[in-house]
All heavy atoms as TSV, in Angstrom:
chain	resi	resn	atom	element	x	y	z
A	1	MET	N	N	-13.292	-8.151	2.318
A	1	MET	CA	C	-12.845	-6.964	1.634
A	1	MET	C	C	-11.469	-7.183	1.127
A	1	MET	O	O	-10.700	-8.072	1.612
A	1	MET	CB	C	-12.897	-5.785	2.618
A	1	MET	CG	C	-11.715	-5.443	3.455
A	1	MET	SD	S	-11.883	-4.073	4.590
A	1	MET	CE	C	-12.416	-2.803	3.616
A	2	LYS	N	N	-11.095	-6.416	0.183
A	2	LYS	CA	C	-9.703	-6.537	-0.414
A	2	LYS	C	C	-8.676	-6.017	0.546
A	2	LYS	O	O	-8.899	-5.050	1.280
A	2	LYS	CB	C	-9.599	-5.760	-1.699
A	2	LYS	CG	C	-10.556	-6.166	-2.802
A	2	LYS	CD	C	-9.922	-7.216	-3.674
A	2	LYS	CE	C	-10.832	-7.508	-4.828
A	2	LYS	NZ	N	-10.673	-8.836	-5.254
A	3	ARG	N	N	-7.533	-6.732	0.631
A	3	ARG	CA	C	-6.473	-6.328	1.549
A	3	ARG	C	C	-5.967	-4.917	1.259
A	3	ARG	O	O	-5.779	-4.147	2.193
A	3	ARG	CB	C	-5.315	-7.331	1.423
A	3	ARG	CG	C	-4.142	-7.051	2.349
A	3	ARG	CD	C	-3.115	-8.129	2.240
A	3	ARG	NE	N	-2.081	-8.000	3.262
A	3	ARG	CZ	C	-0.970	-7.265	3.117
A	3	ARG	NH1	N	-0.783	-6.626	1.982
A	3	ARG	NH2	N	-0.094	-7.172	4.101
A	4	ILE	N	N	-5.857	-4.554	-0.001
A	4	ILE	CA	C	-5.357	-3.240	-0.353
A	4	ILE	C	C	-6.280	-2.143	0.162
A	4	ILE	O	O	-5.802	-1.062	0.586
A	4	ILE	CB	C	-5.017	-3.134	-1.861
A	4	ILE	CG1	C	-4.267	-1.858	-2.163
A	4	ILE	CG2	C	-6.307	-3.233	-2.705
A	4	ILE	CD1	C	-2.830	-1.846	-1.685
A	5	ASP	N	N	-7.606	-2.397	0.091
A	5	ASP	CA	C	-8.551	-1.422	0.606
A	5	ASP	C	C	-8.417	-1.264	2.088
A	5	ASP	O	O	-8.536	-0.128	2.626
A	5	ASP	CB	C	-9.978	-1.853	0.203
A	5	ASP	CG	C	-10.224	-1.782	-1.255
A	5	ASP	OD1	O	-9.549	-1.008	-1.976
A	5	ASP	OD2	O	-11.097	-2.557	-1.746
A	6	LEU	N	N	-8.211	-2.355	2.799
A	6	LEU	CA	C	-8.070	-2.275	4.267
A	6	LEU	C	C	-6.756	-1.520	4.575
A	6	LEU	O	O	-6.780	-0.638	5.488
A	6	LEU	CB	C	-7.980	-3.656	4.872
A	6	LEU	CG	C	-7.782	-3.724	6.411
A	6	LEU	CD1	C	-8.941	-3.036	7.137
A	6	LEU	CD2	C	-7.634	-5.150	6.849
A	7	LEU	N	N	-5.658	-1.784	3.897
A	7	LEU	CA	C	-4.398	-1.088	4.140
A	7	LEU	C	C	-4.566	0.411	3.857
A	7	LEU	O	O	-4.026	1.282	4.626
A	7	LEU	CB	C	-3.277	-1.672	3.301
A	7	LEU	CG	C	-2.869	-3.075	3.610
A	7	LEU	CD1	C	-1.737	-3.526	2.722
A	7	LEU	CD2	C	-2.514	-3.187	5.055
A	8	ARG	N	N	-5.279	0.809	2.864
A	8	ARG	CA	C	-5.498	2.200	2.543
A	8	ARG	C	C	-6.308	2.877	3.678
A	8	ARG	O	O	-6.024	3.998	4.085
A	8	ARG	CB	C	-6.244	2.418	1.223
A	8	ARG	CG	C	-5.373	2.161	0.028
A	8	ARG	CD	C	-6.147	2.416	-1.271
A	8	ARG	NE	N	-5.308	2.037	-2.378
A	8	ARG	CZ	C	-5.741	1.407	-3.470
A	8	ARG	NH1	N	-6.989	1.102	-3.597
A	8	ARG	NH2	N	-4.883	1.100	-4.443
A	9	HIS	N	N	-7.329	2.154	4.211
A	9	HIS	CA	C	-8.102	2.666	5.287
A	9	HIS	C	C	-7.245	2.878	6.525
A	9	HIS	O	O	-7.376	3.865	7.229
A	9	HIS	CB	C	-9.298	1.700	5.596
A	9	HIS	CG	C	-10.053	2.063	6.804
A	9	HIS	ND1	N	-10.945	3.085	6.837
A	9	HIS	CD2	C	-10.082	1.488	8.064
A	9	HIS	CE1	C	-11.479	3.161	8.054
A	9	HIS	NE2	N	-10.963	2.194	8.772
A	10	ILE	N	N	-6.392	1.885	6.825
A	10	ILE	CA	C	-5.557	1.942	8.020
A	10	ILE	C	C	-4.555	3.098	7.906
A	10	ILE	O	O	-4.354	3.860	8.847
A	10	ILE	CB	C	-4.846	0.583	8.179
A	10	ILE	CG1	C	-5.822	-0.480	8.625
A	10	ILE	CG2	C	-3.685	0.710	9.166
A	10	ILE	CD1	C	-5.259	-1.868	8.647
A	11	GLU	N	N	-3.948	3.228	6.724
A	11	GLU	CA	C	-2.957	4.287	6.546
A	11	GLU	C	C	-3.591	5.683	6.540
A	11	GLU	O	O	-2.947	6.657	6.911
A	11	GLU	CB	C	-2.151	4.043	5.258
A	11	GLU	CG	C	-1.260	2.852	5.409
A	11	GLU	CD	C	-0.586	2.469	4.139
A	11	GLU	OE1	O	-0.881	3.041	3.067
A	11	GLU	OE2	O	0.273	1.536	4.165
A	12	ALA	N	N	-4.881	5.761	6.178
A	12	ALA	CA	C	-5.584	7.042	6.218
A	12	ALA	C	C	-5.897	7.485	7.626
A	12	ALA	O	O	-6.182	8.691	7.869
A	12	ALA	CB	C	-6.877	6.963	5.400
A	13	HIS	N	N	-5.768	6.613	8.608
A	13	HIS	CA	C	-6.027	6.895	9.980
A	13	HIS	C	C	-4.750	6.918	10.804
A	13	HIS	O	O	-4.731	6.440	11.964
A	13	HIS	CB	C	-7.049	5.930	10.587
A	13	HIS	CG	C	-8.409	6.139	10.108
A	13	HIS	ND1	N	-8.934	5.553	8.957
A	13	HIS	CD2	C	-9.387	6.958	10.584
A	13	HIS	CE1	C	-10.174	5.957	8.763
A	13	HIS	NE2	N	-10.471	6.848	9.751
A	14	ASN	N	N	-3.650	7.446	10.279
A	14	ASN	CA	C	-2.394	7.643	10.986
A	14	ASN	C	C	-1.724	6.417	11.476
A	14	ASN	O	O	-1.052	6.418	12.466
A	14	ASN	CB	C	-2.576	8.631	12.148
A	14	ASN	CG	C	-3.009	10.000	11.710
A	14	ASN	OD1	O	-2.561	10.462	10.635
A	14	ASN	ND2	N	-3.856	10.647	12.481
A	15	CYS	N	N	-1.938	5.290	10.781
A	15	CYS	CA	C	-1.229	4.054	11.116
A	15	CYS	C	C	-0.090	3.881	10.081
A	15	CYS	O	O	-0.248	4.243	8.917
A	15	CYS	CB	C	-2.168	2.875	11.106
A	15	CYS	SG	S	-3.489	2.975	12.316
A	16	ARG	N	N	0.982	3.281	10.580
A	16	ARG	CA	C	2.136	3.132	9.667
A	16	ARG	C	C	2.705	1.679	9.727
A	16	ARG	O	O	2.514	1.034	10.734
A	16	ARG	CB	C	3.187	4.144	9.974
A	16	ARG	CG	C	3.850	4.078	11.305
A	16	ARG	CD	C	4.836	5.184	11.483
A	16	ARG	NE	N	5.332	5.192	12.871
A	16	ARG	CZ	C	6.376	4.447	13.300
A	16	ARG	NH1	N	7.030	3.691	12.476
A	16	ARG	NH2	N	6.744	4.508	14.603
A	17	LEU	N	N	3.336	1.333	8.673
A	17	LEU	CA	C	3.972	0.022	8.569
A	17	LEU	C	C	5.155	-0.054	9.513
A	17	LEU	O	O	5.990	0.819	9.505
A	17	LEU	CB	C	4.393	-0.207	7.128
A	17	LEU	CG	C	5.157	-1.465	6.839
A	17	LEU	CD1	C	4.257	-2.684	6.965
A	17	LEU	CD2	C	5.801	-1.423	5.490
A	18	VAL	N	N	5.198	-1.099	10.324
A	18	VAL	CA	C	6.322	-1.311	11.238
A	18	VAL	C	C	7.307	-2.276	10.640
A	18	VAL	O	O	8.482	-1.984	10.508
A	18	VAL	CB	C	5.838	-1.844	12.602
A	18	VAL	CG1	C	7.017	-2.167	13.524
A	18	VAL	CG2	C	4.899	-0.859	13.288
A	19	ARG	N	N	6.778	-3.444	10.176
A	19	ARG	CA	C	7.673	-4.458	9.572
A	19	ARG	C	C	6.859	-5.464	8.776
A	19	ARG	O	O	5.675	-5.570	8.971
A	19	ARG	CB	C	8.520	-5.155	10.614
A	19	ARG	CG	C	7.670	-6.018	11.587
A	19	ARG	CD	C	8.604	-6.660	12.647
A	19	ARG	NE	N	7.809	-7.261	13.668
A	19	ARG	CZ	C	7.308	-8.506	13.582
A	19	ARG	NH1	N	7.616	-9.274	12.541
A	19	ARG	NH2	N	6.581	-9.017	14.561
A	20	GLU	N	N	7.560	-6.172	7.943
A	20	GLU	CA	C	6.963	-7.293	7.161
A	20	GLU	C	C	7.438	-8.545	7.811
A	20	GLU	O	O	8.694	-8.796	7.852
A	20	GLU	CB	C	7.406	-7.220	5.683
A	20	GLU	CG	C	6.883	-6.017	4.944
A	20	GLU	CD	C	5.437	-6.136	4.526
A	20	GLU	OE1	O	4.952	-7.291	4.501
A	20	GLU	OE2	O	4.833	-5.108	4.214
A	21	GLY	N	N	6.558	-9.432	8.232
A	21	GLY	CA	C	6.945	-10.690	8.788
A	21	GLY	C	C	6.860	-11.773	7.684
A	21	GLY	O	O	6.700	-11.440	6.515
A	22	GLY	N	N	6.918	-13.006	8.116
A	22	GLY	CA	C	6.856	-14.126	7.127
A	22	GLY	C	C	5.496	-14.218	6.484
A	22	GLY	O	O	5.380	-14.396	5.292
A	23	ASN	N	N	4.429	-14.142	7.260
A	23	ASN	CA	C	3.090	-14.292	6.766
A	23	ASN	C	C	2.171	-13.110	7.040
A	23	ASN	O	O	1.013	-13.116	6.674
A	23	ASN	CB	C	2.406	-15.578	7.321
A	23	ASN	CG	C	3.128	-16.817	6.889
A	23	ASN	OD1	O	3.513	-16.954	5.736
A	23	ASN	ND2	N	3.314	-17.740	7.759
A	24	HIS	N	N	2.660	-12.132	7.822
A	24	HIS	CA	C	1.853	-11.036	8.247
A	24	HIS	C	C	2.596	-9.707	8.027
A	24	HIS	O	O	3.855	-9.671	8.004
A	24	HIS	CB	C	1.479	-11.120	9.726
A	24	HIS	CG	C	0.568	-12.252	10.017
A	24	HIS	ND1	N	0.981	-13.575	10.129
A	24	HIS	CD2	C	-0.762	-12.263	10.191
A	24	HIS	CE1	C	-0.066	-14.334	10.371
A	24	HIS	NE2	N	-1.147	-13.585	10.439
A	25	THR	N	N	1.813	-8.626	7.957
A	25	THR	CA	C	2.380	-7.252	7.920
A	25	THR	C	C	1.938	-6.633	9.266
A	25	THR	O	O	0.789	-6.768	9.684
A	25	THR	CB	C	1.746	-6.486	6.748
A	25	THR	OG1	O	2.043	-7.181	5.576
A	25	THR	CG2	C	2.379	-5.110	6.664
A	26	VAL	N	N	2.861	-5.960	9.933
A	26	VAL	CA	C	2.605	-5.385	11.230
A	26	VAL	C	C	2.443	-3.849	11.091
A	26	VAL	O	O	3.301	-3.171	10.535
A	26	VAL	CB	C	3.726	-5.747	12.212
A	26	VAL	CG1	C	3.436	-5.133	13.598
A	26	VAL	CG2	C	3.830	-7.243	12.353
A	27	TYR	N	N	1.318	-3.365	11.623
A	27	TYR	CA	C	1.036	-1.907	11.591
A	27	TYR	C	C	0.933	-1.343	12.987
A	27	TYR	O	O	0.475	-2.020	13.906
A	27	TYR	CB	C	-0.276	-1.633	10.831
A	27	TYR	CG	C	-0.055	-1.452	9.333
A	27	TYR	CD1	C	0.026	-2.532	8.489
A	27	TYR	CD2	C	0.081	-0.179	8.811
A	27	TYR	CE1	C	0.229	-2.347	7.138
A	27	TYR	CE2	C	0.277	-0.021	7.441
A	27	TYR	CZ	C	0.352	-1.079	6.636
A	27	TYR	OH	O	0.544	-0.879	5.282
A	28	LEU	N	N	1.277	-0.078	13.147
A	28	LEU	CA	C	1.269	0.646	14.413
A	28	LEU	C	C	0.420	1.915	14.242
A	28	LEU	O	O	0.566	2.601	13.288
A	28	LEU	CB	C	2.692	1.052	14.825
A	28	LEU	CG	C	2.822	2.028	15.989
A	28	LEU	CD1	C	2.583	1.324	17.308
A	28	LEU	CD2	C	4.244	2.656	15.952
A	29	ASN	N	N	-0.471	2.134	15.237
A	29	ASN	CA	C	-1.185	3.396	15.268
A	29	ASN	C	C	-0.286	4.400	15.938
A	29	ASN	O	O	0.038	4.274	17.105
A	29	ASN	CB	C	-2.517	3.242	16.019
A	29	ASN	CG	C	-3.363	4.472	15.958
A	29	ASN	OD1	O	-2.874	5.586	15.762
A	29	ASN	ND2	N	-4.669	4.306	16.174
A	30	ALA	N	N	0.126	5.430	15.248
A	30	ALA	CA	C	1.115	6.373	15.743
A	30	ALA	C	C	0.544	7.202	16.873
A	30	ALA	O	O	1.297	7.699	17.744
A	30	ALA	CB	C	1.576	7.336	14.610
A	31	LEU	N	N	-0.775	7.406	16.938
A	31	LEU	CA	C	-1.349	8.240	17.999
A	31	LEU	C	C	-1.547	7.444	19.281
A	31	LEU	O	O	-1.263	8.005	20.377
A	31	LEU	CB	C	-2.701	8.804	17.525
A	31	LEU	CG	C	-2.655	9.700	16.237
A	31	LEU	CD1	C	-4.020	10.104	15.855
A	31	LEU	CD2	C	-1.776	10.880	16.538
A	32	THR	N	N	-2.061	6.230	19.213
A	32	THR	CA	C	-2.387	5.451	20.446
A	32	THR	C	C	-1.281	4.435	20.770
A	32	THR	O	O	-1.375	3.786	21.810
A	32	THR	CB	C	-3.726	4.746	20.270
A	32	THR	OG1	O	-3.625	3.821	19.192
A	32	THR	CG2	C	-4.854	5.744	20.042
A	33	ARG	N	N	-0.349	4.259	19.945
A	33	ARG	CA	C	0.774	3.288	20.124
A	33	ARG	C	C	0.247	1.886	20.213
A	33	ARG	O	O	0.831	1.009	20.893
A	33	ARG	CB	C	1.606	3.663	21.350
A	33	ARG	CG	C	2.108	5.068	21.456
A	33	ARG	CD	C	3.016	5.401	20.349
A	33	ARG	NE	N	4.286	4.700	20.533
A	33	ARG	CZ	C	5.255	4.715	19.650
A	33	ARG	NH1	N	5.106	5.314	18.534
A	33	ARG	NH2	N	6.341	4.024	19.830
A	34	LYS	N	N	-0.870	1.521	19.514
A	34	LYS	CA	C	-1.376	0.181	19.428
A	34	LYS	C	C	-0.857	-0.472	18.181
A	34	LYS	O	O	-0.682	0.199	17.130
A	34	LYS	CB	C	-2.878	0.180	19.472
A	34	LYS	CG	C	-3.350	0.764	20.819
A	34	LYS	CD	C	-4.764	0.362	21.102
A	34	LYS	CE	C	-5.159	0.922	22.466
A	34	LYS	NZ	N	-6.373	0.458	22.899
A	35	ILE	N	N	-0.687	-1.773	18.210
A	35	ILE	CA	C	-0.075	-2.517	17.141
A	35	ILE	C	C	-0.893	-3.742	16.789
A	35	ILE	O	O	-1.537	-4.316	17.729
A	35	ILE	CB	C	1.376	-2.912	17.560
A	35	ILE	CG1	C	2.199	-3.276	16.319
A	35	ILE	CG2	C	1.434	-3.937	18.593
A	35	ILE	CD1	C	3.669	-3.319	16.573
A	36	THR	N	N	-0.901	-4.187	15.565
A	36	THR	CA	C	-1.598	-5.391	15.165
A	36	THR	C	C	-0.968	-5.992	13.908
A	36	THR	O	O	-0.239	-5.287	13.182
A	36	THR	CB	C	-3.129	-5.164	14.959
A	36	THR	OG1	O	-3.743	-6.379	14.856
A	36	THR	CG2	C	-3.355	-4.321	13.705
A	37	ALA	N	N	-1.232	-7.245	13.659
A	37	ALA	CA	C	-0.714	-7.934	12.459
A	37	ALA	C	C	-1.864	-8.170	11.475
A	37	ALA	O	O	-3.001	-8.417	11.858
A	37	ALA	CB	C	-0.137	-9.281	12.910
A	38	ILE	N	N	-1.554	-7.971	10.214
A	38	ILE	CA	C	-2.530	-8.139	9.135
A	38	ILE	C	C	-2.001	-9.280	8.220
A	38	ILE	O	O	-0.886	-9.223	7.725
A	38	ILE	CB	C	-2.646	-6.852	8.329
A	38	ILE	CG1	C	-3.097	-5.735	9.252
A	38	ILE	CG2	C	-3.649	-7.065	7.176
A	38	ILE	CD1	C	-3.045	-4.373	8.688
A	39	PRO	N	N	-2.837	-10.338	8.051
A	39	PRO	CA	C	-2.379	-11.427	7.213
A	39	PRO	C	C	-2.229	-11.055	5.762
A	39	PRO	O	O	-2.852	-10.105	5.258
A	39	PRO	CB	C	-3.492	-12.505	7.388
A	39	PRO	CG	C	-4.663	-11.755	7.801
A	39	PRO	CD	C	-4.189	-10.519	8.552
A	40	ARG	N	N	-1.368	-11.762	5.051
A	40	ARG	CA	C	-1.157	-11.439	3.633
A	40	ARG	C	C	-2.029	-12.367	2.770
A	40	ARG	O	O	-1.566	-13.347	2.151
A	40	ARG	CB	C	0.304	-11.698	3.291
A	40	ARG	CG	C	1.146	-10.583	3.776
A	40	ARG	CD	C	2.392	-10.476	2.906
A	40	ARG	NE	N	3.388	-9.840	3.717
A	40	ARG	CZ	C	4.523	-10.362	4.155
A	40	ARG	NH1	N	4.793	-11.576	3.844
A	40	ARG	NH2	N	5.338	-9.701	4.855
A	41	HIS	N	N	-3.346	-12.056	2.733
A	41	HIS	CA	C	-4.277	-12.760	1.846
A	41	HIS	C	C	-4.878	-11.675	0.948
A	41	HIS	O	O	-5.010	-10.519	1.371
A	41	HIS	CB	C	-5.402	-13.417	2.638
A	41	HIS	CG	C	-4.927	-14.429	3.626
A	41	HIS	ND1	N	-4.517	-15.702	3.218
A	41	HIS	CD2	C	-4.792	-14.439	4.969
A	41	HIS	CE1	C	-4.153	-16.375	4.319
A	41	HIS	NE2	N	-4.286	-15.628	5.340
A	42	ARG	N	N	-5.273	-12.005	-0.226
A	42	ARG	CA	C	-5.932	-11.034	-1.116
A	42	ARG	C	C	-7.256	-10.565	-0.537
A	42	ARG	O	O	-7.598	-9.410	-0.658
A	42	ARG	CB	C	-6.160	-11.639	-2.473
A	42	ARG	CG	C	-4.879	-11.876	-3.227
A	42	ARG	CD	C	-5.184	-12.215	-4.696
A	42	ARG	NE	N	-4.001	-12.603	-5.365
A	42	ARG	CZ	C	-3.125	-11.832	-5.978
A	42	ARG	NH1	N	-3.348	-10.555	-5.958
A	42	ARG	NH2	N	-2.079	-12.250	-6.596
A	43	GLU	N	N	-8.014	-11.485	0.016
A	43	GLU	CA	C	-9.301	-11.152	0.651
A	43	GLU	C	C	-9.195	-11.303	2.157
A	43	GLU	O	O	-8.637	-12.305	2.679
A	43	GLU	CB	C	-10.404	-12.095	0.151
A	43	GLU	CG	C	-10.829	-11.849	-1.279
A	43	GLU	CD	C	-11.613	-10.564	-1.445
A	43	GLU	OE1	O	-12.397	-10.215	-0.549
A	43	GLU	OE2	O	-11.508	-9.936	-2.528
A	44	ILE	N	N	-9.747	-10.347	2.920
A	44	ILE	CA	C	-9.739	-10.390	4.343
A	44	ILE	C	C	-11.198	-10.407	4.780
A	44	ILE	O	O	-12.004	-9.547	4.369
A	44	ILE	CB	C	-8.953	-9.243	4.998
A	44	ILE	CG1	C	-7.488	-9.393	4.620
A	44	ILE	CG2	C	-9.135	-9.195	6.472
A	44	ILE	CD1	C	-6.549	-8.370	5.161
A	45	ASN	N	N	-11.558	-11.358	5.655
A	45	ASN	CA	C	-12.899	-11.475	6.142
A	45	ASN	C	C	-13.342	-10.185	6.831
A	45	ASN	O	O	-12.521	-9.498	7.488
A	45	ASN	CB	C	-12.935	-12.657	7.153
A	45	ASN	CG	C	-14.308	-13.026	7.549
A	45	ASN	OD1	O	-15.242	-12.257	7.467
A	45	ASN	ND2	N	-14.424	-14.243	8.056
A	46	GLU	N	N	-14.629	-9.837	6.685
A	46	GLU	CA	C	-15.152	-8.592	7.285
A	46	GLU	C	C	-14.974	-8.587	8.818
A	46	GLU	O	O	-14.688	-7.551	9.366
A	46	GLU	CB	C	-16.660	-8.446	6.931
A	46	GLU	CG	C	-16.903	-8.120	5.500
A	46	GLU	CD	C	-16.338	-6.788	5.030
A	46	GLU	OE1	O	-16.341	-5.817	5.823
A	46	GLU	OE2	O	-15.900	-6.692	3.886
A	47	PHE	N	N	-15.160	-9.731	9.465
A	47	PHE	CA	C	-15.017	-9.842	10.903
A	47	PHE	C	C	-13.587	-9.566	11.303
A	47	PHE	O	O	-13.317	-8.863	12.281
A	47	PHE	CB	C	-15.460	-11.192	11.416
A	47	PHE	CG	C	-16.951	-11.449	11.209
A	47	PHE	CD1	C	-17.318	-12.426	10.310
A	47	PHE	CD2	C	-17.882	-10.691	11.899
A	47	PHE	CE1	C	-18.681	-12.653	10.087
A	47	PHE	CE2	C	-19.228	-10.987	11.675
A	47	PHE	CZ	C	-19.628	-11.924	10.788
A	48	LEU	N	N	-12.649	-10.063	10.524
A	48	LEU	CA	C	-11.215	-9.827	10.815
A	48	LEU	C	C	-10.851	-8.382	10.572
A	48	LEU	O	O	-10.077	-7.780	11.322
A	48	LEU	CB	C	-10.348	-10.751	9.966
A	48	LEU	CG	C	-8.840	-10.629	10.164
A	48	LEU	CD1	C	-8.459	-10.854	11.654
A	48	LEU	CD2	C	-8.125	-11.630	9.295
A	49	ALA	N	N	-11.418	-7.765	9.531
A	49	ALA	CA	C	-11.128	-6.333	9.264
A	49	ALA	C	C	-11.622	-5.457	10.404
A	49	ALA	O	O	-10.929	-4.541	10.797
A	49	ALA	CB	C	-11.815	-5.903	7.934
A	50	VAL	N	N	-12.802	-5.788	10.936
A	50	VAL	CA	C	-13.343	-5.011	12.102
A	50	VAL	C	C	-12.444	-5.237	13.311
A	50	VAL	O	O	-12.161	-4.275	14.036
A	50	VAL	CB	C	-14.786	-5.438	12.395
A	50	VAL	CG1	C	-15.254	-4.851	13.683
A	50	VAL	CG2	C	-15.697	-4.981	11.242
A	51	LYS	N	N	-11.995	-6.449	13.572
A	51	LYS	CA	C	-11.097	-6.703	14.658
A	51	LYS	C	C	-9.763	-6.011	14.568
A	51	LYS	O	O	-9.249	-5.456	15.497
A	51	LYS	CB	C	-10.822	-8.245	14.772
A	51	LYS	CG	C	-10.084	-8.629	16.025
A	51	LYS	CD	C	-9.021	-9.636	15.703
A	51	LYS	CE	C	-8.186	-10.038	16.889
A	51	LYS	NZ	N	-7.015	-9.187	17.054
A	52	ILE	N	N	-9.225	-5.925	13.345
A	52	ILE	CA	C	-7.934	-5.225	13.108
A	52	ILE	C	C	-8.111	-3.751	13.389
A	52	ILE	O	O	-7.306	-3.185	14.101
A	52	ILE	CB	C	-7.453	-5.470	11.656
A	52	ILE	CG1	C	-6.972	-6.910	11.533
A	52	ILE	CG2	C	-6.369	-4.459	11.275
A	52	ILE	CD1	C	-6.719	-7.322	10.046
A	53	CYS	N	N	-9.219	-3.183	12.956
A	53	CYS	CA	C	-9.463	-1.773	13.209
A	53	CYS	C	C	-9.659	-1.509	14.703
A	53	CYS	O	O	-9.223	-0.520	15.250
A	53	CYS	CB	C	-10.668	-1.299	12.409
A	53	CYS	SG	S	-10.318	-1.190	10.639
A	54	LYS	N	N	-10.352	-2.431	15.396
A	54	LYS	CA	C	-10.581	-2.295	16.797
A	54	LYS	C	C	-9.216	-2.376	17.558
A	54	LYS	O	O	-9.001	-1.650	18.519
A	54	LYS	CB	C	-11.512	-3.391	17.285
A	54	LYS	CG	C	-12.000	-3.178	18.737
A	54	LYS	CD	C	-12.952	-4.326	19.197
A	54	LYS	CE	C	-14.237	-4.136	18.451
A	54	LYS	NZ	N	-15.276	-5.097	18.968
A	55	ASP	N	N	-8.335	-3.306	17.145
A	55	ASP	CA	C	-7.019	-3.410	17.732
A	55	ASP	C	C	-6.237	-2.157	17.606
A	55	ASP	O	O	-5.446	-1.774	18.511
A	55	ASP	CB	C	-6.201	-4.569	17.109
A	55	ASP	CG	C	-6.745	-5.946	17.544
A	55	ASP	OD1	O	-7.545	-6.025	18.496
A	55	ASP	OD2	O	-6.360	-6.939	16.906
A	56	LEU	N	N	-6.366	-1.474	16.451
A	56	LEU	CA	C	-5.628	-0.227	16.187
A	56	LEU	C	C	-6.365	1.013	16.745
A	56	LEU	O	O	-5.819	2.094	16.676
A	56	LEU	CB	C	-5.358	-0.065	14.703
A	56	LEU	CG	C	-4.382	-1.036	14.055
A	56	LEU	CD1	C	-4.397	-0.935	12.569
A	56	LEU	CD2	C	-2.989	-0.793	14.670
A	57	ASP	N	N	-7.555	0.797	17.266
A	57	ASP	CA	C	-8.338	1.907	17.829
A	57	ASP	C	C	-8.697	2.972	16.773
A	57	ASP	O	O	-8.533	4.145	16.990
A	57	ASP	CB	C	-7.607	2.534	19.019
A	57	ASP	CG	C	-8.581	3.182	20.000
A	57	ASP	OD1	O	-9.741	2.901	19.917
A	57	ASP	OD2	O	-8.092	4.035	20.775
A	58	ILE	N	N	-9.143	2.415	15.600
A	58	ILE	CA	C	-9.621	3.338	14.550
A	58	ILE	C	C	-11.018	2.897	14.137
A	58	ILE	O	O	-11.431	1.804	14.480
A	58	ILE	CB	C	-8.669	3.322	13.320
A	58	ILE	CG1	C	-8.614	1.884	12.707
A	58	ILE	CG2	C	-7.298	3.830	13.649
A	58	ILE	CD1	C	-7.790	1.831	11.394
A	59	PRO	N	N	-11.794	3.736	13.432
A	59	PRO	CA	C	-13.115	3.314	13.047
A	59	PRO	C	C	-13.097	2.170	12.034
A	59	PRO	O	O	-12.151	2.007	11.240
A	59	PRO	CB	C	-13.731	4.555	12.377
A	59	PRO	CG	C	-12.654	5.584	12.303
A	59	PRO	CD	C	-11.452	5.110	13.055
A	60	SER	N	N	-14.180	1.374	12.030
A	60	SER	CA	C	-14.312	0.257	11.090
A	60	SER	C	C	-14.493	0.751	9.682
A	60	SER	O	O	-15.105	1.813	9.478
A	60	SER	CB	C	-15.506	-0.587	11.478
A	60	SER	OG	O	-15.342	-1.098	12.775
A	61	PRO	N	N	-13.965	-0.010	8.721
A	61	PRO	CA	C	-14.097	0.426	7.326
A	61	PRO	C	C	-15.539	0.234	6.829
A	61	PRO	O	O	-16.286	-0.651	7.317
A	61	PRO	CB	C	-13.159	-0.483	6.581
A	61	PRO	CG	C	-13.113	-1.718	7.433
A	61	PRO	CD	C	-13.228	-1.221	8.820
A	62	LYS	N	N	-15.931	1.078	5.881
A	62	LYS	CA	C	-17.248	0.956	5.321
A	62	LYS	C	C	-17.124	-0.059	4.178
A	62	LYS	O	O	-16.249	0.008	3.306
A	62	LYS	CB	C	-17.699	2.302	4.729
A	62	LYS	CG	C	-17.744	3.438	5.765
A	62	LYS	CD	C	-18.806	3.222	6.767
A	62	LYS	CE	C	-18.934	4.454	7.659
A	62	LYS	NZ	N	-18.737	4.164	9.028
A	63	ALA	N	N	-18.021	-1.021	4.108
A	63	ALA	CA	C	-18.001	-2.088	3.118
A	63	ALA	C	C	-18.495	-1.572	1.778
A	63	ALA	O	O	-19.040	-0.599	1.556
A	63	ALA	CB	C	-18.833	-3.268	3.546
């Protein structure tokens, strides 16, 4: 899936940008206080997108 689509999905579920790292962007779920890193690639593998959503405790994106 496209990275921008994943970021829109994450931000729609009350997650916010914490910081920009060298190769990753770090997001925090404001409700559950869970955090994860998202790589800066144009395309993100579906398995990785599901793992990122699971780490943030939000529903998986619809493909």
